C-alpha positions, 0 to 999 in steps of 0.5 A: 484509546488503545494504540496498535503495537504492530501494523503491517500492510500486506502487499499482494502479488502484482498482476503485471510488472513489465514481464517475468524478466523484470527485477523486483519492485520498490513501494513507498507508503505515504500518509494522505488526507481522507478526501477521496472517493472509492469509485474514482480515486487514482494517482491523477486525482489524489494528493500524493505528497504526504509524509513517507511512512515506510517503504519496501523492496520486493526482490522478485517480480511475482512475490508478495511483500509487507510494509511495517506501518506501525507508526502511522497506525499508532498516530491515527485518529479514531483508528482511521488512516489514509495511505498512498502506495507508490512506485517509481520503477518499474510500473506495476499493476495490482488487481482491483477490489472487485468480485473475483479478485482475491489478491488485495492489499490488507492490513494486519494489526496487533493491540 
């Protein structure tokens, strides 16, 4: 099985992060288990103590970001990974994956 040589998690613009005067934000990406349900998963019911894969600092409040998660993709079993994206401050909000919301997290990979 081929392993990806590059794997980037693309972070969309947040829809809210404590107002326009707020500084940028930091995100941490961690591995997690695959026991979750798309309709109900959230930070309150999902294990978030997995191994940290990578992190990124986005310097302006309304910018996009990218996180190199190549190691996590290369170690995935059957090309499947489960990740938890977290921030400690400031509180930021991203769009939900619902019709009409185009700004979502995406994964770009190269073999």
